[in-house]
C-alpha positions as a Markdown table, in Angstrom:
| # | Residue | x | y | z |
|---|---|---|---|---|
| 1 | Unk | 22.4 | 81.9 | 263.5 |
| 2 | Unk | 18.7 | 81.2 | 263.0 |
| 3 | Unk | 16.9 | 80.8 | 259.8 |
| 4 | Unk | 13.3 | 81.6 | 259.5 |
| 5 | Unk | 11.0 | 81.0 | 256.6 |
| 6 | Unk | 8.0 | 83.3 | 256.8 |
| 7 | Unk | 4.5 | 82.7 | 255.5 |
| 8 | Unk | 5.0 | 85.6 | 253.1 |
| 9 | Unk | 7.0 | 83.4 | 250.7 |
| 10 | Unk | 5.4 | 81.9 | 247.6 |
| 11 | Unk | 6.7 | 78.9 | 245.7 |
| 12 | Unk | 9.1 | 80.0 | 243.0 |
| 13 | Unk | 10.6 | 78.4 | 239.9 |
| 14 | Unk | 14.1 | 78.4 | 241.5 |
| 15 | Unk | 15.5 | 78.9 | 244.9 |
| 16 | Unk | 19.1 | 80.2 | 245.3 |
| 17 | Unk | 20.6 | 79.4 | 248.7 |
| 18 | Unk | 23.6 | 81.6 | 249.6 |
| 19 | Unk | 23.4 | 81.2 | 253.4 |
| 20 | Unk | 26.5 | 80.3 | 255.4 |
| 21 | Unk | 29.7 | 81.7 | 257.0 |
| 22 | Unk | 32.2 | 83.1 | 254.5 |
| 23 | Unk | 35.9 | 82.5 | 254.7 |
| 24 | Unk | 37.9 | 85.3 | 256.0 |
| 25 | Unk | 41.4 | 86.5 | 255.2 |
| 26 | Unk | 42.7 | 84.4 | 258.1 |
| 27 | Unk | 40.5 | 81.3 | 257.5 |
| 28 | Unk | 41.4 | 79.2 | 254.4 |
| 29 | Unk | 39.1 | 76.4 | 255.4 |
| 30 | Unk | 35.3 | 76.7 | 255.1 |
| 31 | Unk | 33.1 | 76.1 | 258.1 |
| 32 | Unk | 31.6 | 72.9 | 256.8 |
| 33 | Unk | 29.6 | 71.8 | 259.8 |
| 34 | Unk | 28.1 | 75.2 | 260.5 |
| 35 | Unk | 27.3 | 75.9 | 256.8 |
| 36 | Unk | 25.9 | 72.4 | 256.4 |
| 37 | Unk | 23.6 | 72.9 | 259.3 |
| 38 | Unk | 22.4 | 76.2 | 258.1 |
| 39 | Unk | 21.7 | 74.9 | 254.6 |
| 40 | Unk | 19.8 | 71.8 | 255.8 |
| 41 | Unk | 17.8 | 74.0 | 258.2 |
| 42 | Unk | 16.7 | 76.2 | 255.3 |
| 43 | Unk | 15.8 | 73.1 | 253.2 |
| 44 | Unk | 13.9 | 71.5 | 256.1 |
| 45 | Unk | 11.9 | 74.7 | 256.7 |
| 46 | Unk | 11.0 | 75.0 | 253.0 |
| 47 | Unk | 10.0 | 71.4 | 252.8 |
| 48 | Unk | 7.8 | 71.7 | 255.9 |
| 49 | Unk | 6.0 | 74.7 | 254.4 |
| 50 | Unk | 5.7 | 73.0 | 251.0 |
| 51 | Unk | 7.7 | 75.9 | 249.4 |
| 52 | Unk | 10.7 | 74.0 | 248.0 |
| 53 | Unk | 10.7 | 74.3 | 244.2 |
| 54 | Unk | 12.0 | 71.6 | 241.9 |
| 55 | Unk | 15.0 | 73.7 | 240.9 |
| 56 | Unk | 17.5 | 74.5 | 243.6 |
| 57 | Unk | 20.8 | 76.4 | 243.1 |
| 58 | Unk | 23.4 | 76.0 | 245.9 |
| 59 | Unk | 25.7 | 78.9 | 246.5 |
| 60 | Unk | 26.9 | 78.0 | 250.0 |
| 61 | Unk | 30.6 | 77.3 | 250.0 |
| 62 | Unk | 32.2 | 75.0 | 249.3 |
| 63 | Unk | 29.5 | 74.6 | 246.6 |
| 64 | Unk | 30.5 | 71.1 | 245.4 |
| 65 | Unk | 30.4 | 69.7 | 248.9 |
| 66 | Unk | 27.2 | 71.5 | 249.8 |
| 67 | Unk | 25.5 | 70.4 | 246.6 |
| 68 | Unk | 26.3 | 66.8 | 247.4 |
| 69 | Unk | 25.0 | 67.3 | 250.9 |
| 70 | Unk | 21.7 | 68.6 | 249.5 |
| 71 | Unk | 21.5 | 65.7 | 247.0 |
| 72 | Unk | 22.0 | 63.2 | 249.8 |
| 73 | Unk | 19.5 | 65.0 | 252.1 |
| 74 | Unk | 16.7 | 65.2 | 249.5 |
| 75 | Unk | 17.4 | 61.8 | 248.0 |
| 76 | Unk | 17.5 | 63.2 | 244.5 |
| 77 | Unk | 17.8 | 59.9 | 242.8 |
| 78 | Unk | 14.0 | 60.1 | 242.4 |
| 79 | Unk | 14.4 | 63.2 | 240.3 |
| 80 | Unk | 11.8 | 65.2 | 242.3 |
| 81 | Unk | 14.4 | 67.9 | 242.6 |
| 82 | Unk | 17.0 | 69.3 | 240.3 |
| 83 | Unk | 20.1 | 70.5 | 242.2 |
| 84 | Unk | 22.6 | 72.8 | 240.6 |
| 85 | Unk | 25.5 | 75.0 | 241.5 |
| 86 | Unk | 27.2 | 77.7 | 239.4 |
| 87 | Unk | 30.7 | 76.3 | 239.8 |
| 88 | Unk | 31.1 | 75.4 | 236.1 |
| 89 | Unk | 29.9 | 78.9 | 235.0 |
| 90 | Unk | 32.2 | 80.6 | 237.5 |
| 91 | Unk | 35.2 | 78.6 | 236.3 |
| 92 | Unk | 34.4 | 79.5 | 232.7 |
| 93 | Unk | 34.5 | 83.2 | 233.7 |
| 94 | Unk | 37.9 | 82.6 | 235.4 |
| 95 | Unk | 39.3 | 80.7 | 232.4 |
| 96 | Unk | 39.4 | 77.5 | 234.5 |
| 97 | Unk | 41.4 | 79.0 | 237.4 |
| 98 | Unk | 40.4 | 78.7 | 241.0 |
| 99 | Unk | 40.8 | 82.3 | 242.2 |
| 100 | Unk | 38.5 | 82.3 | 245.3 |
| 101 | Unk | 41.2 | 82.3 | 247.9 |
| 102 | Unk | 43.3 | 84.9 | 246.0 |
| 103 | Unk | 40.3 | 87.2 | 245.8 |
| 104 | Unk | 39.7 | 86.8 | 249.5 |
| 105 | Unk | 43.3 | 87.5 | 250.4 |
| 106 | Unk | 43.5 | 90.5 | 248.1 |
| 107 | Unk | 40.2 | 92.3 | 248.7 |
| 108 | Unk | 38.3 | 90.3 | 251.2 |
| 109 | Unk | 35.3 | 89.3 | 249.2 |
| 110 | Unk | 33.5 | 89.7 | 246.0 |
| 111 | Unk | 30.0 | 88.7 | 244.9 |
| 112 | Unk | 30.2 | 89.9 | 241.3 |
| 113 | Unk | 31.5 | 86.6 | 239.9 |
| 114 | Unk | 29.2 | 84.3 | 241.8 |
| 115 | Unk | 26.2 | 86.5 | 241.0 |
| 116 | Unk | 26.9 | 86.6 | 237.2 |
| 117 | Unk | 27.6 | 82.8 | 237.3 |
| 118 | Unk | 24.1 | 82.2 | 238.7 |
| 119 | Unk | 22.5 | 84.4 | 236.0 |
| 120 | Unk | 24.5 | 82.5 | 233.4 |
| 121 | Unk | 23.4 | 79.2 | 234.8 |
| 122 | Unk | 19.7 | 80.1 | 234.9 |
| 123 | Unk | 20.0 | 81.4 | 231.3 |
| 124 | Unk | 21.5 | 78.1 | 230.3 |
| 125 | Unk | 18.8 | 76.1 | 232.1 |
| 126 | Unk | 16.1 | 78.1 | 230.5 |
| 127 | Unk | 17.6 | 77.9 | 227.1 |
| 128 | Unk | 18.3 | 81.6 | 226.9 |
| 129 | Unk | 21.2 | 83.4 | 225.3 |
């Protein structure tokens, strides 16, 4: 897997990073090392091209682990970057139940819930209803 950031990109208000290997029906564990490398490669490329916005939303699974990895990598204690993930919004939609593995086992994959959770997160951050 190779990530490439082209010169056609412009700095945005948010970046949403979804890159990484998904779990399969036969793979309950995430590919932490591979997904971490992909995520950090994207961040490094964006930083080198001065395209990394202040607001970063992490969608790469497992989102909590990857969000912490990004916080450590960017040294976010200086508050230059705001790092988010939509886990809280997704759990609200699922009434607090972790359903990811059940969804993967039953139909393989879904992106509806994660997509809606990102929209809800951005609305919340922007003070929209």
